[in-house]
C-alpha positions as CSV (number, residue, x, y, z in Angstrom):
1,M,90.4,-18.4,29.6
2,T,89.7,-15.0,28.0
3,L,90.3,-13.9,24.4
4,S,93.7,-11.9,24.4
5,D,93.9,-11.1,20.6
6,I,92.9,-11.6,17.3
7,V,96.3,-12.1,15.9
8,G,95.7,-12.4,11.8
9,S,93.0,-13.6,9.2
10,D,93.6,-15.4,5.9
11,K,91.3,-17.1,3.4
12,T,90.6,-19.9,5.8
13,G,89.4,-17.6,9.0
14,I,91.1,-15.9,11.9
15,Y,93.8,-17.0,14.3
16,A,93.0,-16.2,18.2
17,I,94.8,-16.2,21.4
18,K,93.2,-16.7,24.6
19,S,94.9,-16.8,27.9
20,R,94.4,-19.4,30.6
21,F,95.1,-18.4,34.5
22,R,96.9,-21.1,36.4
23,N,95.0,-19.1,39.8
24,A,91.5,-19.4,39.8
25,N,91.0,-16.5,42.4
26,L,92.9,-14.0,39.6
27,F,89.6,-14.3,37.9
28,N,86.4,-12.1,38.3
29,F,84.0,-12.1,35.1
30,G,86.7,-14.2,33.4
31,L,89.2,-11.8,34.0
32,S,92.7,-10.9,36.0
33,G,91.9,-9.3,39.2
34,T,94.8,-6.6,38.3
35,A,93.3,-3.0,38.4
36,G,93.7,-1.2,35.3
37,V,94.9,-3.9,33.3
38,S,92.3,-5.3,30.5
39,N,94.6,-8.2,28.6
40,P,97.2,-9.3,30.8
41,I,99.6,-11.8,29.3
42,T,101.8,-13.0,32.4
43,T,104.0,-15.7,33.4
44,N,101.0,-16.9,35.3
45,T,98.8,-18.0,32.6
46,K,98.9,-20.7,29.9
47,I,98.8,-19.4,26.0
48,T,95.9,-20.8,23.8
49,L,96.0,-20.7,19.9
50,E,93.1,-21.5,18.2
51,H,91.4,-21.1,14.5
52,Y,87.9,-20.1,13.5
53,D,86.6,-20.6,10.1
54,L,84.8,-18.0,8.0
55,D,81.5,-19.2,10.0
56,M,82.9,-18.5,13.0
57,N,83.4,-22.2,14.2
58,Q,86.4,-23.1,16.0
59,T,88.3,-26.0,14.2
60,K,91.1,-25.9,16.3
61,S,92.4,-25.0,19.8
62,V,95.8,-25.9,20.9
63,E,98.0,-24.8,23.9
64,L,101.3,-23.6,22.8
65,D,104.2,-25.5,24.2
66,L,106.9,-23.3,24.9
67,S,109.4,-26.1,27.1
68,E,112.6,-26.8,25.6
69,K,115.2,-29.8,26.3
70,K,116.6,-29.5,29.9
71,G,113.3,-28.1,31.6
72,V,113.6,-24.9,30.2
73,N,110.5,-22.8,29.8
74,K,110.6,-20.1,27.8
75,T,107.9,-17.0,28.1
76,Y,105.4,-15.9,25.3
77,E,105.9,-12.5,23.9
78,M,103.5,-12.1,20.9
79,I,102.2,-13.6,17.6
80,V,102.4,-11.3,14.5
81,H,100.7,-12.2,11.0
82,L,102.6,-10.9,8.3
83,D,102.7,-12.2,4.5
84,D,100.2,-15.0,5.4
85,V,102.8,-16.6,8.0
86,L,102.0,-16.5,11.7
87,Y,105.4,-15.9,13.8
88,L,105.8,-16.6,17.6
89,F,107.6,-14.5,19.7
90,S,109.4,-16.0,23.0
91,S,112.0,-14.9,25.3
92,F,113.6,-16.7,28.3
93,S,115.9,-15.2,31.0
94,N,119.3,-17.3,31.9
95,N,120.0,-16.0,35.1
96,G,123.2,-17.9,35.2
97,K,124.6,-16.1,32.4
98,Q,122.3,-12.9,33.3
99,L,121.1,-12.7,29.6
100,K,117.7,-13.1,28.6
101,Y,117.2,-14.3,24.9
102,L,114.5,-13.3,22.4
103,F,113.6,-16.3,20.0
104,V,111.4,-16.3,16.8
105,Q,109.9,-19.1,15.0
106,T,107.2,-19.9,12.5
107,I,104.0,-21.6,13.6
108,N,102.6,-24.1,11.3
109,K,99.1,-23.4,10.6
110,K,96.8,-26.5,10.5
111,T,98.7,-28.1,13.8
112,L,99.0,-24.6,15.3
113,Q,102.1,-25.6,17.0
114,P,105.4,-23.8,16.7
115,N,108.1,-25.2,13.9
116,D,111.2,-26.3,14.4
117,D,112.7,-23.3,13.4
118,L,113.5,-21.6,16.4
119,V,116.0,-18.4,16.3
120,K,117.6,-16.4,18.9
121,I,117.3,-12.8,17.1
122,T,118.8,-10.8,20.4
123,E,119.3,-10.7,24.0
124,I,119.4,-8.2,27.1
125,N,122.7,-8.5,29.1
126,Y,121.8,-8.0,32.8
127,K,125.2,-8.5,34.4
128,G,125.8,-6.7,37.1
129,M,122.3,-5.8,38.4
130,P,121.4,-6.4,42.0
131,R,118.8,-8.7,43.1
132,F,116.2,-8.3,45.4
133,K,114.2,-10.7,47.8
134,S,111.0,-8.6,47.3
135,T,108.9,-8.1,43.9
136,S,107.4,-5.1,45.2
137,L,107.3,-2.9,42.3
138,D,107.9,0.1,45.1
139,K,111.3,-1.6,45.3
140,Y,112.0,-1.7,41.9
141,D,110.9,1.9,41.2
142,Q,113.7,3.4,44.1
143,T,116.5,1.6,42.3
144,F,115.7,1.1,38.3
145,S,113.7,2.9,35.8
146,P,110.2,4.1,36.8
147,L,108.5,1.9,33.8
148,R,106.9,-1.1,35.4
149,Y,109.6,-3.9,34.4
150,K,108.0,-7.4,34.2
151,S,112.0,-8.7,36.2
152,Y,115.1,-7.6,36.9
153,S,116.1,-8.3,33.2
154,G,114.6,-5.7,31.2
155,E,111.4,-6.5,28.7
156,Y,110.8,-6.5,25.0
157,S,108.5,-4.5,23.0
158,F,107.2,-4.3,19.5
159,D,106.5,-2.1,16.7
160,L,105.6,-2.5,12.8
161,S,106.0,-0.2,9.6
162,R,103.2,1.6,8.4
163,D,103.6,-1.1,5.5
164,S,104.3,-3.7,7.8
165,S,107.8,-4.1,5.6
166,K,110.1,-3.8,9.0
167,I,109.1,-4.7,12.8
168,L,111.1,-3.0,15.5
169,V,112.1,-5.0,18.6
170,Y,112.6,-2.4,21.3
171,H,114.1,-3.7,24.8
172,S,114.8,-1.8,27.9
173,L,117.8,-2.2,30.0
174,P,117.8,-2.5,33.9
175,Y,120.0,0.0,35.3
176,R,121.0,2.3,38.4
177,K,119.5,4.7,40.3
178,D,122.5,7.1,39.5
179,S,122.6,6.4,35.9
180,K,121.0,7.3,32.6
181,E,118.6,5.2,31.2
182,K,119.8,2.7,28.4
183,F,117.5,0.7,25.5
184,G,118.2,-1.3,22.6
185,L,116.5,-0.8,19.2
186,H,116.7,-3.8,16.3
187,V,115.0,-3.3,13.1
188,Y,114.3,-6.2,10.9
189,D,112.7,-6.6,7.7
190,K,109.8,-9.2,6.8
191,G,112.0,-12.1,7.1
192,F,113.2,-11.2,10.1
193,N,116.9,-10.7,8.4
194,L,118.6,-7.8,10.9
195,I,118.8,-4.2,9.0
196,W,120.4,-2.5,12.0
197,E,120.2,-2.6,15.5
198,K,122.3,-0.5,18.6
199,E,121.9,0.2,22.2
200,L,121.5,3.8,23.1
201,E,121.7,6.0,26.5
202,L,119.1,8.4,26.7
203,P,120.6,12.3,26.7
204,Y,118.4,13.0,30.0
205,P,119.9,12.7,33.4
206,K,118.4,9.8,36.0
207,N,115.1,9.1,36.1
208,L,113.9,12.4,33.8
209,F,112.5,10.9,30.5
210,D,109.7,8.8,30.0
211,V,108.7,6.5,27.0
212,V,105.6,7.2,26.2
213,D,105.5,5.6,22.4
214,F,107.5,5.3,19.4
215,E,107.3,4.7,15.9
216,L,108.8,3.1,13.4
217,D,108.6,4.4,9.6
218,N,108.8,2.8,6.4
219,D,112.2,3.2,5.9
220,G,113.3,1.6,9.2
221,N,113.9,5.0,11.5
222,V,112.7,4.9,14.9
223,H,110.7,7.9,16.6
224,M,110.6,8.1,20.3
225,L,108.3,10.0,21.9
226,G,108.8,11.1,25.4
227,K,108.4,13.4,28.4
228,V,111.2,15.2,30.1
229,Y,110.5,16.3,33.3
230,K,112.3,19.2,35.2
231,N,114.7,18.3,38.4
232,I,112.0,16.0,39.9
233,R,110.0,13.4,38.4
234,R,106.8,14.4,38.9
235,E,103.9,15.5,36.3
236,R,102.9,18.2,38.2
237,K,104.7,20.6,40.7
238,K,103.1,23.4,42.7
239,G,100.0,22.7,40.1
240,E,102.0,23.8,37.2
241,A,103.0,21.3,34.4
242,N,106.4,19.6,35.2
243,F,107.3,18.7,31.7
244,K,107.6,18.9,28.2
245,Y,107.3,16.7,25.4
246,Q,110.5,15.8,23.1
247,I,110.9,13.7,20.1
248,L,113.7,11.5,20.0
249,S,114.1,10.1,15.8
250,Y,117.0,7.9,15.0
251,Y,118.0,8.1,11.3
252,E,120.8,6.4,9.3
253,N,120.7,2.8,11.3
254,G,120.9,4.8,14.6
255,K,124.1,6.6,13.6
256,T,122.2,10.3,13.5
257,L,120.1,11.1,16.4
258,K,117.6,14.5,16.0
259,E,115.6,16.0,19.1
260,Y,112.5,17.7,18.4
261,P,111.3,19.6,21.2
262,V,107.5,20.0,21.0
263,L,106.9,23.3,22.6
264,I,103.7,25.7,22.0
265,E,103.7,28.9,23.4
266,D,100.8,29.8,25.9
267,K,99.5,25.9,25.4
268,F,100.2,23.3,27.8
269,L,100.1,19.6,25.8
270,T,98.1,17.3,27.6
271,D,98.4,14.5,25.7
272,M,100.3,13.5,22.6
273,Q,100.4,11.0,19.9
274,I,102.8,10.5,17.2
275,A,102.5,9.0,13.5
276,I,104.8,9.2,10.4
277,N,102.7,10.0,7.0
278,D,103.7,9.1,3.6
279,K,105.5,12.5,3.3
280,K,108.2,11.4,5.7
281,E,106.2,14.2,8.3
282,I,106.0,13.6,11.8
283,I,102.5,14.0,12.8
284,C,101.9,15.4,16.6
285,S,98.4,15.4,18.0
286,G,96.1,15.3,20.9
287,F,94.6,17.9,23.2
288,Y,96.0,21.1,25.1
289,S,94.8,23.0,27.9
290,D,95.4,26.5,29.3
291,R,95.6,26.1,32.8
292,N,98.6,23.8,33.2
293,V,96.5,20.9,34.7
294,Y,94.8,17.8,33.6
295,S,91.6,19.5,31.7
296,I,91.3,20.2,28.4
297,K,90.2,22.9,26.3
298,G,90.6,22.0,22.9
299,S,92.7,19.6,19.8
300,Y,95.6,20.5,18.3
301,F,97.3,19.0,15.1
302,I,100.7,19.5,14.3
303,R,102.9,18.7,11.1
304,I,106.9,18.6,11.5
305,D,109.9,18.6,9.0
306,S,111.9,15.5,9.7
307,E,114.9,17.0,7.6
308,S,115.0,21.1,8.4
309,K,112.7,20.3,12.5
310,E,110.8,23.0,11.1
311,I,106.9,23.2,11.9
312,I,104.9,22.9,8.5
313,S,101.6,23.5,9.6
314,E,99.8,23.4,13.3
315,S,95.9,24.2,13.9
316,F,94.4,24.3,17.0
317,K,90.5,24.5,18.1
318,D,89.1,25.7,20.6
319,F,86.3,23.1,21.6
320,G,83.8,26.0,22.8
321,L,80.7,25.9,24.9
322,D,78.5,24.3,22.4
323,F,81.0,21.3,22.7
324,I,81.8,21.4,26.0
325,T,78.2,21.4,27.1
326,Q,76.8,18.5,24.8
327,N,75.6,15.6,26.6
328,L,75.0,17.4,29.9
329,S,71.9,18.0,32.0
330,K,70.2,21.3,32.3
331,R,71.9,21.8,35.5
332,Q,75.1,21.0,34.5
333,E,74.9,23.0,30.8
334,E,73.7,26.1,33.1
335,K,76.8,26.1,35.7
336,V,79.0,25.9,32.5
337,I,78.0,29.1,31.2
338,R,77.5,30.7,34.5
339,R,81.4,29.9,35.1
340,A,82.0,31.2,31.4
341,G,80.1,34.3,32.2
342,K,82.5,34.8,35.2
343,G,85.5,34.0,33.1
344,K,86.6,30.6,35.2
345,N,87.6,27.9,34.0
346,T,85.1,25.7,31.7
347,E,87.5,23.2,30.2
348,M,86.4,19.6,30.1
349,Y,87.8,16.6,32.1
350,Y,91.0,15.3,30.9
351,Y,90.8,13.0,28.0
352,E,92.8,10.3,26.8
353,L,94.0,9.9,22.7
354,D,93.5,6.8,21.4
355,D,94.3,6.9,17.8
356,I,95.6,9.2,14.8
357,I,94.0,7.6,11.2
358,L,95.9,8.9,8.9
359,R,94.2,9.1,5.5
360,N,95.2,8.8,1.8
361,D,94.4,12.4,0.8
362,G,96.3,13.8,3.9
363,G,93.7,14.7,6.4
364,A,93.7,12.6,9.6
365,L,90.8,11.5,12.3
366,L,91.7,11.6,15.7
367,L,90.2,9.6,18.3
368,G,90.2,10.2,22.1
369,E,87.9,9.0,25.3
370,Y,87.4,10.5,28.8
371,Y,88.7,7.9,31.0
372,R,89.2,8.1,34.6
373,F,90.6,5.2,37.3
374,E,89.9,6.0,40.9
375,T,90.3,4.0,44.3
376,T,88.1,4.4,47.1
377,F,87.7,2.6,50.6
378,T,84.4,1.2,52.3
379,N,84.2,1.1,55.7
380,N,83.1,-3.0,56.9
381,G,83.0,-2.0,60.7
382,N,85.3,-3.5,63.3
383,G,88.2,-1.3,61.8
384,A,88.1,-3.5,58.4
385,T,87.7,-1.9,54.9
386,S,87.7,-2.9,51.6
387,R,89.2,-1.2,48.9
388,N,87.1,-0.8,45.6
389,Y,88.4,-0.1,42.2
390,I,86.4,2.4,40.0
391,Y,86.2,2.4,36.1
392,R,85.2,5.4,34.2
393,Y,84.9,5.3,30.2
394,Y,82.8,8.0,29.2
395,D,81.9,10.0,26.0
396,I,84.3,9.3,22.8
397,I,86.0,12.5,20.9
398,A,86.3,12.4,17.2
399,V,88.3,15.3,15.7
400,N,88.6,15.6,12.1
401,I,91.5,17.1,10.3
402,N,91.4,18.4,6.7
403,P,94.7,18.0,3.9
404,K,95.4,20.7,4.5
405,G,96.5,20.3,8.7
406,E,93.4,22.0,9.8
407,I,90.9,21.5,12.1
408,D,87.6,21.3,10.6
409,W,85.4,19.7,13.1
410,A,84.9,17.7,16.7
411,T,82.1,15.9,17.5
412,K,81.3,14.0,21.0
413,I,80.0,10.7,20.7
414,P,77.9,10.4,24.3
415,K,78.6,7.2,26.4
416,R,78.8,6.1,29.9
417,Q,80.4,3.2,31.4
418,Y,81.1,3.1,35.1
419,T,81.9,-0.3,36.6
420,S,84.2,-1.5,39.7
421,N,86.2,-4.2,40.5
422,D,86.6,-5.5,37.1
423,G,89.4,-4.0,35.4
424,G,87.3,-2.1,33.1
425,F,86.9,-5.7,31.4
426,F,83.6,-4.8,29.3
427,S,84.4,-0.8,28.9
428,S,85.9,1.4,26.6
429,Y,85.1,1.1,22.1
430,K,86.2,-0.3,19.1
431,H,85.9,1.6,15.7
432,L,85.9,0.1,12.1
433,I,86.6,2.0,9.4
434,K,84.7,1.8,5.7
435,G,84.9,4.1,2.8
436,D,84.0,7.7,4.1
437,K,82.0,6.5,7.6
438,I,83.2,5.3,10.5
439,Y,81.5,2.7,13.3
440,F,82.0,2.6,16.7
441,I,80.7,-0.6,18.9
442,F,80.7,-0.2,22.5
443,N,78.6,-1.9,25.6
444,D,75.6,0.5,26.3
445,N,72.6,0.5,28.7
446,P,69.5,0.2,26.6
447,K,68.0,3.4,27.6
448,N,70.3,5.5,25.8
449,L,69.2,4.4,22.4
450,T,66.3,7.2,22.9
451,Y,69.0,9.7,24.2
452,K,68.8,13.2,23.3
453,D,71.2,16.0,23.7
454,D,68.5,18.5,24.8
455,G,69.4,19.1,28.4
456,E,66.7,16.9,29.9
457,S,67.6,13.6,28.9
458,K,70.3,12.3,30.9
459,M,73.0,9.0,29.8
460,K,72.0,5.9,32.0
461,N,75.1,3.9,33.2
462,F,76.2,0.9,31.9
463,S,77.4,-0.9,34.8
464,G,78.3,-4.5,33.8
465,W,76.0,-7.5,34.0
466,G,72.6,-5.6,34.5
467,D,70.5,-5.0,31.1
468,S,72.7,-4.3,28.2
469,I,73.0,-3.5,24.7
470,V,76.0,-3.4,22.1
471,T,75.5,-0.3,20.4
472,L,76.5,0.6,17.1
473,V,77.4,4.8,16.2
474,E,77.6,5.4,12.8
475,M,79.6,8.8,12.2
476,N,79.6,10.1,8.7
477,S,82.5,12.9,7.0
478,K,80.5,15.4,8.4
479,G,80.8,14.2,12.2
480,E,76.7,13.3,11.9
481,I,76.1,10.2,14.3
482,K,73.4,7.9,14.2
483,R,72.8,5.3,17.2
484,E,71.3,1.7,16.6
485,A,71.2,-1.6,18.5
486,L,73.4,-4.7,17.7
487,F,72.2,-7.4,19.8
488,S,71.2,-7.3,24.0
489,K,73.0,-9.2,26.6
490,K,70.2,-11.4,26.8
491,E,70.0,-12.2,23.3
492,A,73.6,-12.9,23.0
493,D,74.2,-14.5,26.7
494,V,77.6,-12.8,26.8
495,L,79.2,-9.4,27.3
496,V,81.2,-7.9,24.2
497,K,84.9,-7.1,25.1
498,P,85.6,-4.2,22.6
499,T,89.2,-3.9,23.1
500,V,90.1,-7.2,21.7
501,C,87.4,-6.9,18.7
502,E,89.3,-6.8,15.3
503,Q,88.8,-5.3,11.9
504,I,89.8,-8.1,9.5
505,S,89.0,-6.7,5.9
506,K,87.6,-3.5,4.6
507,D,83.6,-4.4,5.7
508,E,84.4,-7.0,8.3
509,M,84.9,-6.8,12.0
510,V,85.4,-9.3,14.3
511,L,83.7,-8.9,17.8
512,F,83.9,-11.6,21.0
513,G,81.8,-12.2,23.7
514,Q,82.2,-13.9,27.1
515,K,80.4,-14.8,30.4
516,R,82.7,-16.8,32.5
517,K,83.5,-20.3,30.5
518,T,81.1,-19.2,27.7
519,H,82.8,-17.8,24.6
520,R,81.0,-16.4,21.7
521,F,82.5,-14.8,18.5
522,F,80.5,-12.6,16.0
523,K,81.0,-11.6,12.5
């Protein structure tokens, strides 16, 4: 069993979801063995809802009963906490009628069991879709969308508006290889009364569009970010970028479609996320390169007028040699400087943008992290080989945007997490915002507490169950950082799982740690 999510908090404490795997062989350090999946909840798991009081003592733990009459077992989708009420989403595929239903019902906070108010809110019709004996994802890809479906019947996804007044239910529809991709949008108010819904067909042929992200604004409009490929579904072709970013926005209850191609001359946008600010402007931000490959040269921030489609402001910031050489050894730094002197590429390795944090003053903070996943093979003798999954979660990047939409500064927070065959379970970070400061929490090697960016010090690996600490990094409004230890693995007897930690108030965060069957919460 492991923590999957902290779904909410109230005056009595917090509510958490844990998943229990039926197949013990999937476990390694208390996690699924599925490579690259940190919080898997699938049909092979049992879902437990738990309550912890203000002192972090467990008061109740209940395995959710999703069974119905006639042996029907629904599949867990998610739990959302809105206006002090817990809502449970579940689904069921009726293979006879070839319909996949989505249900919502409230949860009794005292018993933690679903109330008897189950309502079907939508369904996916997958009639006429071919059936396969094989469950190979490769086989699916040859027939359906390149998205990884849970089943032939499509899947549901969810999003909340920024003010939590509306909820979006998005579902992809299975489709044949020679047809355009179809999907459904359903927008509800906080009481799950339907505002509007529509089934749509993407205006692109075959498999040439990838959904990257979608945002629901406070007015109930849906904005979808995607990659549009040229002729063939590949991110690179002959070393050059083979896609562009496109935003599709659905207004007037889905009746009006506006398309916003995001093209910047002489720059390749390697990564992008979108957000909608209080002025209803579309914010696009991420990293860019000059070389059309997966390295990054700097960061960008673009504001688009949703009515005119015009770019209101755009800001680009090259990271520069000083930034690029941060946290490098003297030898690595000299190598980068020599390459720059010869006019060669000095761009950094590929970073992923994790979050756009919009501030009340009109500015923003961008957070990204170096992440790389690779597979290696080891010769075990006698012709046998073993496969190893390597996970690298390195430095964090923070980029500050002022209220004019200009990039003020960028800071690199040194971090080095290198693990294998663990799904990156204890890697990455979590952040907490308090006033004009932001705090980062992650597992670290204790030798890094004395690390200095002087070219002589060297970052040490956090590699899992060796000697480790939980590090807290404080960053102020100027991008200056301070580093300190919260506690060690030896003191806590668990490792913290950063991706499921959660800020529950303006000055409180709940951390979760695990060592096999031992679970521990910290506040």
